[in-house]
Structures are given as structure tokens and as C-alpha cells.
DSSP file (Angstrom, degrees, kcal/mol; ACC not computed):
  #  RESIDUE AA STRUCTURE BP1 BP2  ACC     N-H-->O    O-->H-N    N-H-->O    O-->H-N    TCO  KAPPA ALPHA  PHI   PSI    X-CA   Y-CA   Z-CA
    1    1 A M     >        0   0    0      0, 0.0     4,-2.1     0, 0.0     5,-0.2   0.000 360.0 360.0 360.0 -41.4   -8.5   43.2  -10.6
    2    2 A R  H  >  +     0   0    0      1,-0.2     4,-2.3     2,-0.2     5,-0.2   0.873 360.0  54.6 -64.1 -36.9  -10.4   40.8   -8.4
    3    3 A K  H  > S+     0   0    0      2,-0.2     4,-2.1     1,-0.2    -1,-0.2   0.888 107.7  49.5 -63.8 -40.1  -10.6   38.3  -11.3
    4    4 A I  H  > S+     0   0    0      2,-0.2     4,-2.5     1,-0.2    -2,-0.2   0.910 110.5  50.0 -66.2 -43.0   -6.8   38.3  -11.7
    5    5 A V  H  X S+     0   0    0     -4,-2.1     4,-2.5     1,-0.2    -2,-0.2   0.912 110.4  50.6 -62.0 -42.8   -6.3   37.8   -8.0
    6    6 A T  H  X S+     0   0    0     -4,-2.3     4,-2.5     1,-0.2    -1,-0.2   0.909 111.0  48.4 -61.7 -43.4   -8.7   34.8   -8.0
    7    7 A I  H  X S+     0   0    0     -4,-2.1     4,-2.6     2,-0.2    -2,-0.2   0.904 111.8  49.2 -64.9 -42.0   -6.9   33.2  -11.0
    8    8 A V  H  X S+     0   0    0     -4,-2.5     4,-2.2     2,-0.2    -2,-0.2   0.917 112.6  47.5 -64.7 -43.4   -3.5   33.7   -9.3
    9    9 A V  H  X S+     0   0    0     -4,-2.5     4,-2.4     2,-0.2    -2,-0.2   0.928 113.3  48.4 -63.6 -44.9   -4.7   32.1   -6.1
   10   10 A F  H  X S+     0   0    0     -4,-2.5     4,-2.4     1,-0.2    -2,-0.2   0.912 111.6  49.3 -61.5 -44.0   -6.4   29.2   -7.9
   11   11 A A  H  X S+     0   0    0     -4,-2.6     4,-2.3     2,-0.2    -1,-0.2   0.880 110.9  50.6 -64.6 -38.0   -3.2   28.6  -10.0
   12   12 A T  H  X S+     0   0    0     -4,-2.2     4,-2.2     2,-0.2    -2,-0.2   0.924 111.8  46.7 -65.6 -44.8   -1.1   28.6   -6.8
   13   13 A L  H  X S+     0   0    0     -4,-2.4     4,-2.3     2,-0.2    -2,-0.2   0.897 112.4  50.9 -63.4 -40.6   -3.3   26.1   -5.1
   14   14 A L  H  X S+     0   0    0     -4,-2.4     4,-2.0     2,-0.2    -2,-0.2   0.902 110.4  48.5 -64.7 -41.9   -3.4   23.9   -8.1
   15   15 A A  H  X S+     0   0    0     -4,-2.3     4,-1.7     2,-0.2    -1,-0.2   0.887 111.4  50.8 -66.2 -38.6    0.4   23.9   -8.4
   16   16 A G  H  X S+     0   0    0     -4,-2.2     4,-1.7     2,-0.2    -2,-0.2   0.900 109.7  49.8 -65.5 -41.1    0.7   23.1   -4.7
   17   17 A A  H  X S+     0   0    0     -4,-2.3     4,-1.7     1,-0.2    -2,-0.2   0.883 109.1  51.9 -65.5 -38.3   -1.7   20.2   -5.0
   18   18 A A  H  X S+     0   0    0     -4,-2.0     4,-1.2     1,-0.2    -1,-0.2   0.875 107.7  52.9 -65.9 -36.3    0.2   18.8   -8.0
   19   19 A G  H  X S+     0   0    0     -4,-1.7     4,-0.5     1,-0.2    -1,-0.2   0.865 106.4  52.8 -66.7 -36.4    3.4   19.0   -6.0
   20   20 A L  H >< S+     0   0    0     -4,-1.7     3,-0.8     1,-0.2    -1,-0.2   0.879 108.5  49.9 -66.4 -37.7    1.9   17.0   -3.1
   21   21 A Q  H 3< S+     0   0    0     -4,-1.7    -1,-0.2     1,-0.2    -2,-0.2   0.779 104.1  59.9 -71.4 -26.2    0.8   14.2   -5.5
   22   22 A A  H 3< S+     0   0    0     -4,-1.2    -1,-0.2    -5,-0.1    -2,-0.2   0.631  80.9 107.3 -79.1 -12.8    4.3   14.0   -7.0
   23   23 A Q  S << S-     0   0    0     -3,-0.8     2,-0.1    -4,-0.5     3,-0.0  -0.385  75.2-114.6 -67.5 143.7    5.9   13.2   -3.6
   24   24 A E        -     0   0    0      1,-0.1     2,-0.3    -2,-0.1    -1,-0.1  -0.433  32.7 -98.3 -76.4 151.8    7.1    9.6   -3.3
   25   25 A H        -     0   0    0     -2,-0.1     2,-0.4     2,-0.0    34,-0.1  -0.539  41.3-158.8 -68.7 129.6    5.4    7.2   -0.8
   26   26 A R        +     0   0    0     -2,-0.3    32,-0.0    32,-0.1    -3,-0.0  -0.874  47.8  37.2-111.8 146.7    7.5    7.0    2.4
   27   27 A G  S    S-     0   0    0     -2,-0.4    32,-1.6     2,-0.1    33,-0.4  -0.568  98.6 -27.5 111.8-176.1    7.4    4.2    4.9
   28   28 A P        -     0   0    0      0, 0.0     2,-0.4     0, 0.0    28,-0.1  -0.401  50.6-169.7 -72.9 150.6    6.9    0.5    4.7
   29   29 A K        -     0   0    0     31,-0.3    28,-2.9    -2,-0.1    29,-0.6  -0.945  11.6-146.7-142.6 119.7    5.0   -1.0    1.8
   30   30 A V  E     -A   56   0A   0     -2,-0.4     2,-0.4    26,-0.2    26,-0.2  -0.684  12.4-173.2 -93.4 137.8    4.1   -4.7    1.8
   31   31 A E  E     -A   55   0A   0     24,-2.5    24,-2.7    -2,-0.3     2,-0.5  -0.999   6.0-169.6-125.5 127.6    3.9   -6.9   -1.3
   32   32 A I  E     -A   54   0A   0     -2,-0.4     2,-0.8    22,-0.2     3,-0.3  -0.972  22.0-131.1-120.9 127.1    2.5  -10.4   -0.9
   33   33 A S  S    S-     0   0    0     20,-2.2    20,-0.4    -2,-0.5    -2,-0.0  -0.664  89.1 -11.7 -76.8 112.4    2.7  -13.0   -3.7
   34   34 A G        -     0   0    0     -2,-0.8    -1,-0.2     1,-0.1    19,-0.1   0.971  68.8-153.7  61.5  88.4   -0.8  -14.4   -4.0
   35   35 A D  S    S+     0   0    0     -3,-0.3     2,-0.3    17,-0.1    -1,-0.1   0.518  76.3  47.3 -74.7  -3.1   -2.7  -13.2   -1.0
   36   36 A R        +     0   0    0      2,-0.0     2,-0.3     0, 0.0     0, 0.0  -0.985  57.9 177.9-136.1 148.6   -5.0  -16.2   -1.1
   37   37 A F        -     0   0    0     -2,-0.3     2,-0.8    13,-0.0     3,-0.1  -0.916  19.1-148.0-150.8 123.4   -4.6  -19.9   -1.4
   38   38 A D        -     0   0    0     -2,-0.3     3,-0.1     1,-0.2    -2,-0.0  -0.827   7.3-168.0 -93.3 111.7   -7.3  -22.6   -1.4
   39   39 A I        -     0   0    0     -2,-0.8    -1,-0.2     1,-0.2     2,-0.1   0.673  29.4-151.6 -74.2 -16.4   -5.7  -25.7    0.1
   40   40 A G        -     0   0    0     -3,-0.1     2,-0.4     2,-0.0    -1,-0.2  -0.362  43.3 -21.1  79.6-160.8   -8.8  -27.7   -1.0
   41   41 A K        +     0   0    0     -3,-0.1     2,-0.3    -2,-0.1    -3,-0.0  -0.716  66.1 176.6 -88.4 133.2  -10.0  -30.8    0.8
   42   42 A I        -     0   0    0     -2,-0.4     2,-0.2     4,-0.0     3,-0.1  -0.949  35.1-100.5-132.8 155.7   -7.6  -32.7    3.0
   43   43 A V    >   -     0   0    0     -2,-0.3     3,-2.3     1,-0.1     0, 0.0  -0.536  49.6 -97.2 -75.1 137.5   -8.0  -35.7    5.2
   44   44 A Q  T 3  S+     0   0    0      1,-0.3    -1,-0.1    -2,-0.2     3,-0.1  -0.280 111.8  26.2 -55.9 135.0   -8.3  -34.9    8.9
   45   45 A G  T 3  S+     0   0    0      1,-0.3     2,-0.3    -3,-0.1    -1,-0.3   0.231  92.1 121.8  93.6 -13.2   -5.0  -35.2   10.7
   46   46 A T    <   -     0   0    0     -3,-2.3     2,-0.5     1,-0.0    -1,-0.3  -0.657  63.1-127.4 -83.0 136.3   -3.0  -34.4    7.6
   47   47 A Q        -     0   0    0     -2,-0.3     2,-0.4    -3,-0.1    -4,-0.1  -0.715  26.4-171.0 -86.1 130.4   -0.7  -31.4    7.8
   48   48 A A        +     0   0    0     -2,-0.5     2,-0.3    -6,-0.1    -9,-0.1  -0.974   6.4 177.8-122.1 135.9   -1.1  -28.9    4.9
   49   49 A T        -     0   0    0     -2,-0.4     2,-0.3   -10,-0.1    -2,-0.0  -0.937  12.5-178.8-135.0 157.4    1.2  -26.0    4.3
   50   50 A H        -     0   0    0     -2,-0.3     2,-0.5     2,-0.0   -13,-0.0  -0.961  19.8-138.6-151.7 141.1    1.6  -23.1    1.9
   51   51 A T        -     0   0    0     -2,-0.3     2,-0.4     2,-0.0    -2,-0.0  -0.898  11.3-163.4-108.1 127.9    4.3  -20.5    1.8
   52   52 A F        -     0   0    0     -2,-0.5     2,-0.6   -17,-0.0   -18,-0.1  -0.912  18.2-134.1-104.5 134.2    3.5  -16.8    1.0
   53   53 A E        -     0   0    0     -2,-0.4   -20,-2.2   -20,-0.4     2,-0.5  -0.803  22.4-168.6 -89.4 120.6    6.4  -14.5    0.0
   54   54 A V  E     -A   32   0A   0     -2,-0.6     2,-0.4   -22,-0.2   -22,-0.2  -0.943   7.7-179.2-112.1 126.8    6.1  -11.3    1.9
   55   55 A R  E     -A   31   0A   0    -24,-2.7   -24,-2.5    -2,-0.5     2,-0.7  -0.981  25.2-139.9-131.2 138.1    8.4   -8.4    0.7
   56   56 A N  E     +A   30   0A   0     -2,-0.4   -26,-0.2   -26,-0.2     6,-0.0  -0.865  23.3 171.4 -94.3 111.6    8.9   -4.9    2.0
   57   57 A T        +     0   0    0    -28,-2.9   -27,-0.1    -2,-0.7    -1,-0.1   0.306  50.5  95.3-102.2   7.8    9.3   -2.6   -1.0
   58   58 A G  S    S-     0   0    0    -29,-0.6   -32,-0.1     2,-0.2     4,-0.1  -0.116  83.7-113.4 -85.7-171.5    9.1    0.6    1.0
   59   59 A D  S    S+     0   0    0    -32,-1.6    -1,-0.1   -34,-0.1   -33,-0.0   0.228  92.9  57.9-112.5  13.2   11.9    2.6    2.4
   60   60 A E  S    S-     0   0    0    -33,-0.4   -31,-0.3   -31,-0.0    -2,-0.2  -0.938  99.0 -77.4-135.0 160.0   11.3    2.0    6.2
   61   61 A P        -     0   0    0      0, 0.0     2,-0.5     0, 0.0    -2,-0.1  -0.250  40.1-138.2 -59.8 141.8   11.2   -1.3    8.2
   62   62 A L        -     0   0    0    -35,-0.1     2,-0.5    -4,-0.1    -6,-0.1  -0.899  15.5-162.7-102.0 125.8    8.0   -3.3    7.9
   63   63 A V        -     0   0    0     -2,-0.5     2,-0.7   -35,-0.0     0, 0.0  -0.948   4.6-163.7-113.5 120.5    6.7   -4.8   11.2
   64   64 A I        +     0   0    0     -2,-0.5     3,-0.1     1,-0.1    -2,-0.0  -0.913  14.8 170.9-102.9 112.9    4.2   -7.6   11.1
   65   65 A E        +     0   0    0     -2,-0.7     2,-0.3     1,-0.3    -1,-0.1   0.756  60.6  16.0 -96.8 -27.9    2.6   -7.9   14.5
   66   66 A R        -     0   0    0      2,-0.0     2,-0.4     0, 0.0    -1,-0.3  -0.986  53.8-170.1-152.7 136.1   -0.2  -10.4   14.0
   67   67 A V        -     0   0    0     -2,-0.3    -3,-0.0    -3,-0.1     0, 0.0  -0.996   8.8-172.8-126.7 132.1   -1.2  -13.0   11.4
   68   68 A Q        -     0   0    0     -2,-0.4     2,-0.1     2,-0.0    -2,-0.0  -0.982  15.4-141.7-128.1 122.2   -4.6  -14.7   11.4
   69   69 A P              0   0    0      0, 0.0    -2,-0.0     0, 0.0     0, 0.0  -0.439 360.0 360.0 -72.9 155.2   -5.6  -17.5    9.1
   70   70 A S              0   0    0     -2,-0.1    -2,-0.0     0, 0.0     0, 0.0   0.388 360.0 360.0-115.6 360.0   -9.2  -17.5    7.8
């Protein structure tokens, strides 16, 4: 009897864990086209720019509070 109870409890926990994994991600999700770009060597005083496309593919607003170049 104890073995059957153990199997039922294990199967219930396993089914619950599988259900948690099947849930969709909620909230913002950022996608950046090419997260790195090497500008190479430039002459001092020359302005160099590059545009990164940032897209929110989540289901809630994405807030970008701080950006730091490296």
C-alpha cells in the first residue's frame, strides 16, 4: 500500500512540474540585433556611430533605464 501511495505522490509531483514548464514566459523580453559591434580604428575627432535594433518580444512593456558603452 505504501508503495502505491509513493508512486501516486511522485506522479502527481511530476505532472505538476511539467505543467509549470509548459507555462509561457510573461513580461518583457528583449531581442537585440547583434549585441556587439567592433567599430575598428578611427581617427581621433572623427564621429563613429552604429545602430542596434532593440525589440520587445514580450507581452509587457520593456523599460531600458541605463545604457553603458564598453
